[in-house]
C-alpha positions as CSV (number, residue, x, y, z in Angstrom):
1,M,130.2,165.6,179.1
2,G,127.1,166.6,177.2
3,D,124.3,164.5,176.4
4,M,124.9,161.3,178.5
5,E,122.1,159.2,176.2
6,D,124.6,158.7,173.5
7,V,127.5,157.0,175.8
8,T,128.4,153.6,173.9
9,Y,129.7,151.9,177.4
10,A,127.4,151.9,180.3
11,I,130.4,150.6,182.0
12,E,134.1,151.2,181.4
13,T,137.2,150.8,183.6
14,H,140.7,151.6,182.8
15,G,143.8,150.2,184.9
16,L,141.9,149.9,187.9
17,V,143.6,148.8,190.7
18,K,142.8,148.1,194.4
19,R,144.8,147.5,197.6
20,F,144.0,146.1,201.0
21,G,147.4,146.7,203.1
22,K,149.7,144.0,201.3
23,T,147.2,142.7,199.3
24,T,146.3,143.4,195.6
25,A,142.4,142.7,195.0
26,L,142.9,144.0,191.4
27,A,146.0,144.8,189.6
28,G,145.1,147.0,186.5
29,V,141.6,146.2,185.1
30,D,140.0,146.9,182.0
31,L,136.5,146.5,181.2
32,T,133.9,147.5,178.9
33,A,130.1,146.9,178.6
34,R,128.1,148.1,176.1
35,T,124.8,149.9,176.8
36,G,122.0,147.3,176.8
37,S,124.3,144.4,177.0
38,V,125.2,141.6,179.9
39,L,128.7,141.8,180.8
40,G,129.5,138.3,182.7
41,L,132.3,138.7,185.2
42,L,133.8,135.5,186.1
43,G,136.6,134.3,188.8
44,P,136.8,132.2,191.7
45,N,136.2,133.7,195.2
46,G,139.0,136.1,196.1
47,A,139.5,136.8,192.5
48,G,138.5,140.3,192.6
49,K,134.9,140.2,191.5
50,T,133.3,142.2,194.6
51,T,136.2,144.7,194.8
52,A,135.4,145.4,191.3
53,V,131.3,146.1,191.9
54,R,131.9,147.5,195.0
55,I,134.1,150.3,193.1
56,L,131.6,150.6,190.2
57,A,128.7,150.9,193.1
58,T,130.9,153.9,194.7
59,L,131.4,152.1,197.7
60,L,134.7,151.8,197.6
61,R,137.4,154.1,195.6
62,P,140.2,152.6,193.5
63,D,143.7,153.1,194.3
64,G,144.8,153.6,190.7
65,G,142.7,153.7,187.1
66,S,139.3,154.8,186.5
67,A,136.0,153.9,185.8
68,T,133.0,155.4,184.7
69,V,129.0,154.4,184.7
70,S,127.1,156.0,181.6
71,G,130.0,158.5,181.3
72,Y,129.8,159.3,184.7
73,D,133.2,159.0,187.0
74,V,132.7,156.8,190.0
75,V,134.7,159.1,192.0
76,R,134.1,162.6,190.8
77,D,130.4,161.8,189.8
78,A,129.4,159.3,192.6
79,H,126.2,161.0,193.3
80,Q,124.9,160.7,189.6
81,V,126.4,156.9,189.3
82,R,124.4,156.2,192.6
83,Q,121.2,157.6,190.5
84,L,122.0,155.4,187.6
85,I,123.0,151.9,189.4
86,G,120.5,148.9,190.9
87,L,122.7,146.4,193.1
88,T,121.6,143.0,194.4
89,G,123.3,140.2,195.9
90,Q,125.1,140.7,199.0
91,Y,124.2,144.3,199.2
92,A,120.5,144.0,198.9
93,S,118.6,145.7,201.6
94,V,115.4,143.5,202.0
95,D,114.1,143.3,205.8
96,E,113.3,139.8,206.4
97,G,110.6,141.1,208.9
98,L,108.8,142.9,206.3
99,S,106.1,141.9,203.7
100,G,107.3,142.1,200.1
101,T,105.1,145.1,199.7
102,N,106.2,147.2,202.5
103,N,109.9,146.3,201.6
104,L,109.7,147.8,198.3
105,I,107.4,150.6,199.5
106,M,110.3,151.6,202.0
107,I,113.0,151.2,199.6
108,G,110.9,153.6,197.0
109,R,110.6,156.0,200.0
110,L,113.9,156.0,200.9
111,L,114.4,157.3,197.0
112,G,112.5,159.9,197.5
113,L,109.5,158.8,196.0
114,S,105.9,159.6,197.7
115,R,103.9,157.2,199.8
116,K,101.6,157.0,196.7
117,D,103.9,156.6,194.0
118,A,106.1,154.2,196.3
119,R,103.2,151.8,196.6
120,A,102.3,152.1,192.8
121,R,105.7,151.1,191.8
122,A,105.9,147.9,194.7
123,G,102.6,146.9,193.3
124,E,103.7,147.2,189.4
125,L,107.1,145.2,190.2
126,L,105.3,142.4,192.7
127,T,103.1,142.0,189.4
128,R,106.1,141.8,187.0
129,F,108.0,139.5,189.4
130,E,105.0,137.2,190.0
131,L,105.2,137.9,194.1
132,T,101.4,139.4,194.3
133,D,100.2,136.1,196.0
134,A,102.8,136.6,198.5
135,A,103.0,140.6,198.7
136,G,101.4,140.5,202.2
137,R,104.2,137.6,203.7
138,A,107.1,138.7,205.7
139,A,110.1,138.3,203.6
140,K,111.7,135.5,205.7
141,T,108.7,133.2,205.0
142,Y,109.8,133.5,200.9
143,S,111.4,130.3,199.2
144,G,114.8,130.9,197.8
145,G,113.4,132.0,194.2
146,M,110.8,133.7,195.9
147,R,113.5,136.0,197.7
148,R,115.6,136.0,194.6
149,R,112.8,137.5,192.8
150,L,112.1,140.3,195.8
151,D,116.0,140.9,195.6
152,L,115.4,141.6,192.0
153,A,112.3,143.8,192.3
154,A,114.1,145.8,195.1
155,S,116.9,146.5,193.0
156,L,114.6,148.0,190.0
157,V,112.7,150.2,192.5
158,G,114.6,153.5,191.4
159,R,114.8,152.2,187.7
160,P,118.3,151.7,187.2
161,R,119.8,151.8,183.6
162,V,122.7,149.9,185.0
163,L,122.2,146.7,187.2
164,Y,125.0,145.2,189.2
165,L,123.7,141.1,189.8
166,D,126.1,139.5,192.4
167,E,125.8,135.5,192.0
168,P,121.7,135.9,191.4
169,T,121.4,132.5,191.6
170,T,123.9,130.7,193.6
171,G,122.0,128.0,196.0
172,L,118.8,127.9,193.7
173,D,117.1,125.0,192.3
174,P,117.2,124.5,188.4
175,H,113.5,125.7,188.1
176,S,114.2,128.9,190.3
177,R,117.3,129.7,188.3
178,N,115.5,129.5,185.0
179,E,112.8,132.1,186.3
180,V,115.7,134.5,187.7
181,W,117.2,134.0,184.1
182,G,114.0,134.9,182.4
183,M,113.4,138.0,184.4
184,I,117.0,139.0,183.8
185,R,116.7,138.5,179.8
186,Q,113.6,140.5,180.2
187,L,115.4,143.3,181.7
188,V,117.8,143.7,179.3
189,T,115.3,143.4,176.6
190,D,114.1,146.6,178.1
191,G,117.6,148.2,177.3
192,T,118.8,147.7,181.0
193,T,122.9,147.0,181.1
194,V,123.9,144.2,183.5
195,L,127.3,143.4,185.2
196,L,126.6,139.7,186.4
197,T,129.4,138.2,188.3
198,T,128.9,134.3,188.7
199,Q,130.8,131.4,189.1
200,Y,128.9,129.1,186.9
201,L,129.8,128.8,183.1
202,D,126.5,127.8,182.1
203,E,125.1,131.2,183.4
204,A,127.3,133.0,181.7
205,E,126.4,131.2,178.5
206,Q,122.5,131.4,179.1
207,L,122.9,135.2,179.8
208,A,126.0,136.9,179.2
209,D,127.0,138.7,175.6
210,R,130.9,139.2,176.5
211,I,132.4,137.3,179.3
212,A,135.7,138.4,181.2
213,I,137.3,136.4,183.8
214,L,139.2,137.7,186.8
215,H,142.2,136.0,188.3
216,Q,144.4,137.2,191.1
217,G,143.0,140.8,190.4
218,R,143.9,140.6,186.7
219,I,141.5,139.8,183.6
220,I,142.8,136.6,181.7
221,V,140.3,136.2,179.3
222,N,137.9,139.2,177.9
223,G,135.3,138.1,175.0
224,T,132.4,136.1,173.8
225,L,131.9,132.8,174.6
226,A,133.3,131.3,171.3
227,D,136.4,133.4,171.7
228,L,136.6,131.7,175.5
229,K,136.2,128.1,173.8
230,Q,138.9,128.7,171.2
231,L,141.3,129.1,174.0
232,L,140.7,125.7,175.4
233,P,142.0,122.2,174.1
234,P,138.9,120.2,172.5
235,A,138.9,117.8,175.2
236,K,138.4,120.6,177.7
237,V,135.4,122.1,175.6
238,E,133.6,119.3,175.6
239,Y,134.4,118.7,179.6
240,V,133.4,122.2,180.2
241,E,130.3,121.7,178.3
242,K,129.3,118.8,180.8
243,Q,130.4,120.0,183.7
244,P,129.4,124.0,183.7
245,S,131.3,125.6,186.4
246,L,134.0,128.3,185.9
247,E,136.6,126.2,187.8
248,D,136.9,123.9,185.0
249,V,137.4,126.6,182.7
250,F,139.4,128.6,184.7
251,F,141.9,125.5,185.2
252,A,141.9,124.6,181.6
253,V,143.0,128.4,180.8
254,V,145.3,129.1,183.7
255,G,146.0,125.7,185.2
256,N,148.2,124.0,182.2
């Protein structure tokens, strides 16, 4: 495909289909995320968000359609795709018993860095995520917000160009959520493309350039937050802004 640097879309899927037995998890999904942007993928549990992320991460093969990451096909070029992406959320491989430093060194070593480089990268990320004071402590002693920052740091050891964040702030208090949001914004400023799955409209509003809503394996809304609000009756928009959960928007769009 020639030079990959000029690829406009960091993530592109066409007609993505995935079945598990009789259940169709994805029923023909089209998604695009421009390089250096945040795509918010919203949907209630069971909508197919995780399946889509797993296909884009080369962990599942699609049954139909295609997907590329920075121009590389997730099936044919799986090896190249793995070198471009970082994963957090339910895929994060943080070991509870290891210290923050040793977790990041271990990941660096698994990615093929020398011991010296792995240690240097760990130090750099711990500083960036304001975890230096806790660097020597076991991850299991970390607060929720610190743990989420360590997950983010872990996903960045390999300097991914495309980052998948699976519900990165679920269960965090407002202060920790804001901290994680700040970290994510910084990554995007540095040119990383982010695919963010979330159940919270306010999170998508804070971070996402575009929002896609999945329902029963299909994309029912794909556009900016302003596009989404145009679909809702005015009373619903007000309600949504007061109660920023996806379920509200979702039932306003689909339910009536």
